[in-house]
mmCIF file of the N, C-alpha and C atoms, coordinates in Angstrom:
data_MODEL
# 
_entry.id   MODEL 
# 
loop_
_atom_site.group_PDB 
_atom_site.id 
_atom_site.type_symbol 
_atom_site.label_atom_id 
_atom_site.label_alt_id 
_atom_site.label_comp_id 
_atom_site.label_asym_id 
_atom_site.label_entity_id 
_atom_site.label_seq_id 
_atom_site.pdbx_PDB_ins_code 
_atom_site.Cartn_x 
_atom_site.Cartn_y 
_atom_site.Cartn_z 
_atom_site.occupancy 
_atom_site.B_iso_or_equiv 
_atom_site.pdbx_formal_charge 
_atom_site.auth_seq_id 
_atom_site.auth_comp_id 
_atom_site.auth_asym_id 
_atom_site.auth_atom_id 
_atom_site.pdbx_PDB_model_num 
ATOM 1   N N  . MET A 1 1  ? 4.647   -50.769 76.907 1.00 0.00 ? 1  MET A N  1 
ATOM 2   C CA . MET A 1 1  ? 4.259   -50.132 75.561 1.00 0.00 ? 1  MET A CA 1 
ATOM 3   C C  . MET A 1 1  ? 5.360   -49.301 75.022 1.00 0.00 ? 1  MET A C  1 
ATOM 4   N N  . THR A 1 2  ? 5.485   -49.363 73.850 1.00 0.00 ? 2  THR A N  1 
ATOM 5   C CA . THR A 1 2  ? 6.662   -48.692 73.210 1.00 0.00 ? 2  THR A CA 1 
ATOM 6   C C  . THR A 1 2  ? 6.304   -47.358 72.874 1.00 0.00 ? 2  THR A C  1 
ATOM 7   N N  . ASP A 1 3  ? 7.378   -46.438 73.055 1.00 0.00 ? 3  ASP A N  1 
ATOM 8   C CA . ASP A 1 3  ? 6.953   -45.041 72.670 1.00 0.00 ? 3  ASP A CA 1 
ATOM 9   C C  . ASP A 1 3  ? 7.563   -44.658 71.518 1.00 0.00 ? 3  ASP A C  1 
ATOM 10  N N  . TYR A 1 4  ? 6.954   -44.358 70.594 1.00 0.00 ? 4  TYR A N  1 
ATOM 11  C CA . TYR A 1 4  ? 7.338   -43.862 69.217 1.00 0.00 ? 4  TYR A CA 1 
ATOM 12  C C  . TYR A 1 4  ? 7.497   -42.298 69.122 1.00 0.00 ? 4  TYR A C  1 
ATOM 13  N N  . THR A 1 5  ? 8.663   -41.866 69.113 1.00 0.00 ? 5  THR A N  1 
ATOM 14  C CA . THR A 1 5  ? 8.881   -40.405 68.869 1.00 0.00 ? 5  THR A CA 1 
ATOM 15  C C  . THR A 1 5  ? 9.431   -40.369 67.551 1.00 0.00 ? 5  THR A C  1 
ATOM 16  N N  . LEU A 1 6  ? 8.978   -39.147 66.873 1.00 0.00 ? 6  LEU A N  1 
ATOM 17  C CA . LEU A 1 6  ? 9.515   -39.039 65.538 1.00 0.00 ? 6  LEU A CA 1 
ATOM 18  C C  . LEU A 1 6  ? 10.023  -37.478 65.512 1.00 0.00 ? 6  LEU A C  1 
ATOM 19  N N  . SER A 1 7  ? 11.090  -37.378 64.568 1.00 0.00 ? 7  SER A N  1 
ATOM 20  C CA . SER A 1 7  ? 11.766  -36.069 64.533 1.00 0.00 ? 7  SER A CA 1 
ATOM 21  C C  . SER A 1 7  ? 11.004  -35.047 63.834 1.00 0.00 ? 7  SER A C  1 
ATOM 22  N N  . ASP A 1 8  ? 11.274  -33.973 63.981 1.00 0.00 ? 8  ASP A N  1 
ATOM 23  C CA . ASP A 1 8  ? 10.539  -32.826 63.310 1.00 0.00 ? 8  ASP A CA 1 
ATOM 24  C C  . ASP A 1 8  ? 10.566  -33.105 62.055 1.00 0.00 ? 8  ASP A C  1 
ATOM 25  N N  . GLU A 1 9  ? 11.852  -33.516 61.241 1.00 0.00 ? 9  GLU A N  1 
ATOM 26  C CA . GLU A 1 9  ? 11.830  -33.793 59.955 1.00 0.00 ? 9  GLU A CA 1 
ATOM 27  C C  . GLU A 1 9  ? 10.946  -34.906 59.380 1.00 0.00 ? 9  GLU A C  1 
ATOM 28  N N  . THR A 1 10 ? 10.944  -35.906 60.172 1.00 0.00 ? 10 THR A N  1 
ATOM 29  C CA . THR A 1 10 ? 10.014  -37.098 59.888 1.00 0.00 ? 10 THR A CA 1 
ATOM 30  C C  . THR A 1 10 ? 8.307   -36.359 59.792 1.00 0.00 ? 10 THR A C  1 
ATOM 31  N N  . LYS A 1 11 ? 8.115   -35.822 60.927 1.00 0.00 ? 11 LYS A N  1 
ATOM 32  C CA . LYS A 1 11 ? 6.935   -35.281 61.130 1.00 0.00 ? 11 LYS A CA 1 
ATOM 33  C C  . LYS A 1 11 ? 6.323   -34.366 59.926 1.00 0.00 ? 11 LYS A C  1 
ATOM 34  N N  . GLU A 1 12 ? 7.420   -33.543 59.359 1.00 0.00 ? 12 GLU A N  1 
ATOM 35  C CA . GLU A 1 12 ? 6.899   -32.735 58.080 1.00 0.00 ? 12 GLU A CA 1 
ATOM 36  C C  . GLU A 1 12 ? 7.007   -33.532 56.796 1.00 0.00 ? 12 GLU A C  1 
ATOM 37  N N  . ARG A 1 13 ? 7.637   -34.477 56.836 1.00 0.00 ? 13 ARG A N  1 
ATOM 38  C CA . ARG A 1 13 ? 7.575   -35.449 55.571 1.00 0.00 ? 13 ARG A CA 1 
ATOM 39  C C  . ARG A 1 13 ? 6.265   -36.007 55.743 1.00 0.00 ? 13 ARG A C  1 
ATOM 40  N N  . LEU A 1 14 ? 5.727   -36.581 56.906 1.00 0.00 ? 14 LEU A N  1 
ATOM 41  C CA . LEU A 1 14 ? 4.507   -37.274 56.877 1.00 0.00 ? 14 LEU A CA 1 
ATOM 42  C C  . LEU A 1 14 ? 3.510   -36.113 56.631 1.00 0.00 ? 14 LEU A C  1 
ATOM 43  N N  . THR A 1 15 ? 3.449   -34.795 57.005 1.00 0.00 ? 15 THR A N  1 
ATOM 44  C CA . THR A 1 15 ? 2.571   -34.014 56.920 1.00 0.00 ? 15 THR A CA 1 
ATOM 45  C C  . THR A 1 15 ? 2.380   -33.746 55.270 1.00 0.00 ? 15 THR A C  1 
ATOM 46  N N  . LYS A 1 16 ? 3.542   -33.591 54.492 1.00 0.00 ? 16 LYS A N  1 
ATOM 47  C CA . LYS A 1 16 ? 3.641   -33.591 53.080 1.00 0.00 ? 16 LYS A CA 1 
ATOM 48  C C  . LYS A 1 16 ? 3.183   -34.486 52.455 1.00 0.00 ? 16 LYS A C  1 
ATOM 49  N N  . LEU A 1 17 ? 3.329   -35.717 52.897 1.00 0.00 ? 17 LEU A N  1 
ATOM 50  C CA . LEU A 1 17 ? 2.655   -36.914 52.114 1.00 0.00 ? 17 LEU A CA 1 
ATOM 51  C C  . LEU A 1 17 ? 1.262   -36.989 52.374 1.00 0.00 ? 17 LEU A C  1 
ATOM 52  N N  . ILE A 1 18 ? 0.708   -36.864 53.586 1.00 0.00 ? 18 ILE A N  1 
ATOM 53  C CA . ILE A 1 18 ? -0.566  -36.710 53.507 1.00 0.00 ? 18 ILE A CA 1 
ATOM 54  C C  . ILE A 1 18 ? -1.419  -35.637 52.840 1.00 0.00 ? 18 ILE A C  1 
ATOM 55  N N  . GLU A 1 19 ? -0.861  -34.405 52.711 1.00 0.00 ? 19 GLU A N  1 
ATOM 56  C CA . GLU A 1 19 ? -1.222  -33.526 52.095 1.00 0.00 ? 19 GLU A CA 1 
ATOM 57  C C  . GLU A 1 19 ? -1.248  -33.780 50.534 1.00 0.00 ? 19 GLU A C  1 
ATOM 58  N N  . LEU A 1 20 ? -0.066  -34.378 50.091 1.00 0.00 ? 20 LEU A N  1 
ATOM 59  C CA . LEU A 1 20 ? 0.007   -34.892 48.551 1.00 0.00 ? 20 LEU A CA 1 
ATOM 60  C C  . LEU A 1 20 ? -1.205  -35.671 48.301 1.00 0.00 ? 20 LEU A C  1 
ATOM 61  N N  . GLY A 1 21 ? -1.310  -36.889 49.419 1.00 0.00 ? 21 GLY A N  1 
ATOM 62  C CA . GLY A 1 21 ? -2.454  -37.728 49.079 1.00 0.00 ? 21 GLY A CA 1 
ATOM 63  C C  . GLY A 1 21 ? -3.883  -37.216 49.142 1.00 0.00 ? 21 GLY A C  1 
ATOM 64  N N  . ARG A 1 22 ? -4.129  -36.331 49.826 1.00 0.00 ? 22 ARG A N  1 
ATOM 65  C CA . ARG A 1 22 ? -5.282  -35.612 49.818 1.00 0.00 ? 22 ARG A CA 1 
ATOM 66  C C  . ARG A 1 22 ? -5.652  -34.883 48.406 1.00 0.00 ? 22 ARG A C  1 
ATOM 67  N N  . VAL A 1 23 ? -4.581  -34.116 47.774 1.00 0.00 ? 23 VAL A N  1 
ATOM 68  C CA . VAL A 1 23 ? -4.801  -33.474 46.600 1.00 0.00 ? 23 VAL A CA 1 
ATOM 69  C C  . VAL A 1 23 ? -4.966  -34.518 45.554 1.00 0.00 ? 23 VAL A C  1 
ATOM 70  N N  . THR A 1 24 ? -4.293  -35.460 45.787 1.00 0.00 ? 24 THR A N  1 
ATOM 71  C CA . THR A 1 24 ? -4.574  -36.464 44.755 1.00 0.00 ? 24 THR A CA 1 
ATOM 72  C C  . THR A 1 24 ? -5.830  -37.174 44.685 1.00 0.00 ? 24 THR A C  1 
ATOM 73  N N  . VAL A 1 25 ? -6.469  -37.542 45.733 1.00 0.00 ? 25 VAL A N  1 
ATOM 74  C CA . VAL A 1 25 ? -7.657  -38.043 45.718 1.00 0.00 ? 25 VAL A CA 1 
ATOM 75  C C  . VAL A 1 25 ? -8.655  -37.030 45.359 1.00 0.00 ? 25 VAL A C  1 
ATOM 76  N N  . HIS A 1 26 ? -8.310  -35.814 45.841 1.00 0.00 ? 26 HIS A N  1 
ATOM 77  C CA . HIS A 1 26 ? -9.234  -34.500 45.656 1.00 0.00 ? 26 HIS A CA 1 
ATOM 78  C C  . HIS A 1 26 ? -9.586  -34.573 43.877 1.00 0.00 ? 26 HIS A C  1 
ATOM 79  N N  . TYR A 1 27 ? -8.390  -34.418 43.260 1.00 0.00 ? 27 TYR A N  1 
ATOM 80  C CA . TYR A 1 27 ? -8.364  -34.356 41.812 1.00 0.00 ? 27 TYR A CA 1 
ATOM 81  C C  . TYR A 1 27 ? -8.518  -35.406 40.997 1.00 0.00 ? 27 TYR A C  1 
ATOM 82  N N  . GLY A 1 28 ? -8.524  -36.699 41.498 1.00 0.00 ? 28 GLY A N  1 
ATOM 83  C CA . GLY A 1 28 ? -8.525  -37.691 40.900 1.00 0.00 ? 28 GLY A CA 1 
ATOM 84  C C  . GLY A 1 28 ? -9.558  -38.778 40.939 1.00 0.00 ? 28 GLY A C  1 
ATOM 85  N N  . TRP A 1 29 ? -10.628 -38.257 42.157 1.00 0.00 ? 29 TRP A N  1 
ATOM 86  C CA . TRP A 1 29 ? -11.906 -39.029 42.217 1.00 0.00 ? 29 TRP A CA 1 
ATOM 87  C C  . TRP A 1 29 ? -12.665 -39.098 40.792 1.00 0.00 ? 29 TRP A C  1 
ATOM 88  N N  . ILE A 1 30 ? -13.175 -37.993 40.429 1.00 0.00 ? 30 ILE A N  1 
ATOM 89  C CA . ILE A 1 30 ? -14.202 -37.970 39.255 1.00 0.00 ? 30 ILE A CA 1 
ATOM 90  C C  . ILE A 1 30 ? -13.388 -38.791 38.118 1.00 0.00 ? 30 ILE A C  1 
ATOM 91  N N  . PRO A 1 31 ? -12.067 -38.244 37.544 1.00 0.00 ? 31 PRO A N  1 
ATOM 92  C CA . PRO A 1 31 ? -11.673 -39.259 36.440 1.00 0.00 ? 31 PRO A CA 1 
ATOM 93  C C  . PRO A 1 31 ? -11.705 -40.686 36.758 1.00 0.00 ? 31 PRO A C  1 
ATOM 94  N N  . PHE A 1 32 ? -11.496 -41.057 37.776 1.00 0.00 ? 32 PHE A N  1 
ATOM 95  C CA . PHE A 1 32 ? -11.385 -42.374 38.283 1.00 0.00 ? 32 PHE A CA 1 
ATOM 96  C C  . PHE A 1 32 ? -12.733 -43.099 37.959 1.00 0.00 ? 32 PHE A C  1 
ATOM 97  N N  . ILE A 1 33 ? -13.913 -42.404 38.450 1.00 0.00 ? 33 ILE A N  1 
ATOM 98  C CA . ILE A 1 33 ? -15.170 -42.870 38.493 1.00 0.00 ? 33 ILE A CA 1 
ATOM 99  C C  . ILE A 1 33 ? -15.587 -42.712 37.040 1.00 0.00 ? 33 ILE A C  1 
ATOM 100 N N  . VAL A 1 34 ? -15.287 -41.827 36.284 1.00 0.00 ? 34 VAL A N  1 
ATOM 101 C CA . VAL A 1 34 ? -15.480 -41.696 34.725 1.00 0.00 ? 34 VAL A CA 1 
ATOM 102 C C  . VAL A 1 34 ? -14.806 -43.045 34.019 1.00 0.00 ? 34 VAL A C  1 
ATOM 103 N N  . TYR A 1 35 ? -13.320 -43.395 34.244 1.00 0.00 ? 35 TYR A N  1 
ATOM 104 C CA . TYR A 1 35 ? -12.597 -44.333 33.922 1.00 0.00 ? 35 TYR A CA 1 
ATOM 105 C C  . TYR A 1 35 ? -13.383 -45.768 34.137 1.00 0.00 ? 35 TYR A C  1 
ATOM 106 N N  . LEU A 1 36 ? -13.943 -45.935 35.350 1.00 0.00 ? 36 LEU A N  1 
ATOM 107 C CA . LEU A 1 36 ? -14.435 -47.249 35.826 1.00 0.00 ? 36 LEU A CA 1 
ATOM 108 C C  . LEU A 1 36 ? -15.648 -47.159 34.965 1.00 0.00 ? 36 LEU A C  1 
ATOM 109 N N  . GLY A 1 37 ? -16.530 -46.372 34.724 1.00 0.00 ? 37 GLY A N  1 
ATOM 110 C CA . GLY A 1 37 ? -17.643 -46.407 34.090 1.00 0.00 ? 37 GLY A CA 1 
ATOM 111 C C  . GLY A 1 37 ? -17.347 -46.655 32.642 1.00 0.00 ? 37 GLY A C  1 
ATOM 112 N N  . TRP A 1 38 ? -16.288 -45.891 32.044 1.00 0.00 ? 38 TRP A N  1 
ATOM 113 C CA . TRP A 1 38 ? -15.977 -46.413 30.608 1.00 0.00 ? 38 TRP A CA 1 
ATOM 114 C C  . TRP A 1 38 ? -15.441 -47.826 30.326 1.00 0.00 ? 38 TRP A C  1 
ATOM 115 N N  . THR A 1 39 ? -14.881 -48.163 31.302 1.00 0.00 ? 39 THR A N  1 
ATOM 116 C CA . THR A 1 39 ? -14.212 -49.683 31.063 1.00 0.00 ? 39 THR A CA 1 
ATOM 117 C C  . THR A 1 39 ? -15.140 -50.810 31.475 1.00 0.00 ? 39 THR A C  1 
ATOM 118 N N  . GLN A 1 40 ? -16.216 -50.500 32.071 1.00 0.00 ? 40 GLN A N  1 
ATOM 119 C CA . GLN A 1 40 ? -16.963 -51.580 32.717 1.00 0.00 ? 40 GLN A CA 1 
ATOM 120 C C  . GLN A 1 40 ? -18.433 -51.666 31.918 1.00 0.00 ? 40 GLN A C  1 
ATOM 121 N N  . SER A 1 41 ? -18.594 -50.497 31.094 1.00 0.00 ? 41 SER A N  1 
ATOM 122 C CA . SER A 1 41 ? -19.867 -50.681 30.313 1.00 0.00 ? 41 SER A CA 1 
ATOM 123 C C  . SER A 1 41 ? -19.886 -51.307 29.035 1.00 0.00 ? 41 SER A C  1 
ATOM 124 N N  . VAL A 1 42 ? -21.017 -51.917 28.652 1.00 0.00 ? 42 VAL A N  1 
ATOM 125 C CA . VAL A 1 42 ? -21.104 -52.828 27.663 1.00 0.00 ? 42 VAL A CA 1 
ATOM 126 C C  . VAL A 1 42 ? -22.409 -52.463 26.605 1.00 0.00 ? 42 VAL A C  1 
ATOM 127 N N  . PRO A 1 43 ? -22.066 -51.910 25.471 1.00 0.00 ? 43 PRO A N  1 
ATOM 128 C CA . PRO A 1 43 ? -20.751 -51.812 24.734 1.00 0.00 ? 43 PRO A CA 1 
ATOM 129 C C  . PRO A 1 43 ? -20.056 -50.629 25.231 1.00 0.00 ? 43 PRO A C  1 
ATOM 130 N N  . ARG A 1 44 ? -18.805 -50.533 25.008 1.00 0.00 ? 44 ARG A N  1 
ATOM 131 C CA . ARG A 1 44 ? -17.698 -49.473 25.704 1.00 0.00 ? 44 ARG A CA 1 
ATOM 132 C C  . ARG A 1 44 ? -17.986 -48.346 24.556 1.00 0.00 ? 44 ARG A C  1 
ATOM 133 N N  . PRO A 1 45 ? -18.315 -47.233 25.196 1.00 0.00 ? 45 PRO A N  1 
ATOM 134 C CA . PRO A 1 45 ? -18.694 -46.035 24.342 1.00 0.00 ? 45 PRO A CA 1 
ATOM 135 C C  . PRO A 1 45 ? -17.537 -45.407 24.010 1.00 0.00 ? 45 PRO A C  1 
ATOM 136 N N  . ASN A 1 46 ? -17.324 -44.427 22.482 1.00 0.00 ? 46 ASN A N  1 
ATOM 137 C CA . ASN A 1 46 ? -16.319 -44.111 22.131 1.00 0.00 ? 46 ASN A CA 1 
ATOM 138 C C  . ASN A 1 46 ? -16.001 -42.808 23.317 1.00 0.00 ? 46 ASN A C  1 
ATOM 139 N N  . LEU A 1 47 ? -14.599 -42.751 23.502 1.00 0.00 ? 47 LEU A N  1 
ATOM 140 C CA . LEU A 1 47 ? -14.013 -41.894 24.454 1.00 0.00 ? 47 LEU A CA 1 
ATOM 141 C C  . LEU A 1 47 ? -14.686 -40.540 24.112 1.00 0.00 ? 47 LEU A C  1 
ATOM 142 N N  . PHE A 1 48 ? -14.654 -40.015 22.937 1.00 0.00 ? 48 PHE A N  1 
ATOM 143 C CA . PHE A 1 48 ? -14.948 -38.631 22.476 1.00 0.00 ? 48 PHE A CA 1 
ATOM 144 C C  . PHE A 1 48 ? -16.396 -38.360 23.049 1.00 0.00 ? 48 PHE A C  1 
ATOM 145 N N  . LYS A 1 49 ? -17.234 -39.381 22.536 1.00 0.00 ? 49 LYS A N  1 
ATOM 146 C CA . LYS A 1 49 ? -18.751 -39.197 22.695 1.00 0.00 ? 49 LYS A CA 1 
ATOM 147 C C  . LYS A 1 49 ? -18.926 -39.443 24.491 1.00 0.00 ? 49 LYS A C  1 
ATOM 148 N N  . LEU A 1 50 ? -18.142 -40.201 25.172 1.00 0.00 ? 50 LEU A N  1 
ATOM 149 C CA . LEU A 1 50 ? -18.145 -40.054 26.594 1.00 0.00 ? 50 LEU A CA 1 
ATOM 150 C C  . LEU A 1 50 ? -17.769 -38.695 27.143 1.00 0.00 ? 50 LEU A C  1 
ATOM 151 N N  . LEU A 1 51 ? -16.961 -37.947 26.666 1.00 0.00 ? 51 LEU A N  1 
ATOM 152 C CA . LEU A 1 51 ? -16.533 -36.642 27.389 1.00 0.00 ? 51 LEU A CA 1 
ATOM 153 C C  . LEU A 1 51 ? -16.892 -35.524 26.426 1.00 0.00 ? 51 LEU A C  1 
ATOM 154 N N  . SER A 1 52 ? -17.620 -35.732 25.533 1.00 0.00 ? 52 SER A N  1 
ATOM 155 C CA . SER A 1 52 ? -18.066 -34.539 24.687 1.00 0.00 ? 52 SER A CA 1 
ATOM 156 C C  . SER A 1 52 ? -19.367 -33.738 25.390 1.00 0.00 ? 52 SER A C  1 
ATOM 157 N N  . PRO A 1 53 ? -19.585 -32.636 25.443 1.00 0.00 ? 53 PRO A N  1 
ATOM 158 C CA . PRO A 1 53 ? -20.739 -31.958 26.125 1.00 0.00 ? 53 PRO A CA 1 
ATOM 159 C C  . PRO A 1 53 ? -21.849 -31.806 25.083 1.00 0.00 ? 53 PRO A C  1 
ATOM 160 N N  . LEU A 1 54 ? -21.471 -32.050 23.935 1.00 0.00 ? 54 LEU A N  1 
ATOM 161 C CA . LEU A 1 54 ? -22.735 -32.059 23.276 1.00 0.00 ? 54 LEU A CA 1 
ATOM 162 C C  . LEU A 1 54 ? -23.640 -33.532 23.175 1.00 0.00 ? 54 LEU A C  1 
ATOM 163 N N  . PRO A 1 55 ? -24.761 -33.356 22.963 1.00 0.00 ? 55 PRO A N  1 
ATOM 164 C CA . PRO A 1 55 ? -25.705 -34.529 23.013 1.00 0.00 ? 55 PRO A CA 1 
ATOM 165 C C  . PRO A 1 55 ? -25.540 -35.596 21.769 1.00 0.00 ? 55 PRO A C  1 
ATOM 166 N N  . THR A 1 56 ? -25.591 -36.784 22.013 1.00 0.00 ? 56 THR A N  1 
ATOM 167 C CA . THR A 1 56 ? -25.235 -37.526 20.980 1.00 0.00 ? 56 THR A CA 1 
ATOM 168 C C  . THR A 1 56 ? -26.785 -38.141 20.252 1.00 0.00 ? 56 THR A C  1 
ATOM 169 N N  . PRO A 1 57 ? -26.822 -38.068 19.087 1.00 0.00 ? 57 PRO A N  1 
ATOM 170 C CA . PRO A 1 57 ? -27.986 -38.187 18.477 1.00 0.00 ? 57 PRO A CA 1 
ATOM 171 C C  . PRO A 1 57 ? -28.392 -39.771 18.571 1.00 0.00 ? 57 PRO A C  1 
# 
């Protein structure tokens, strides 16, 4: 079996990359779900009405 050894610099870069991925998913999940709902609904709602906190008549 091959033994993979990583340098400290590589470990640090991987740690930063994983942390960046976690932050991206954390702050991007809800906007992604809203985007999917907006693009997949028929008829497509107006973007202002979709994001407005006021009720639509």
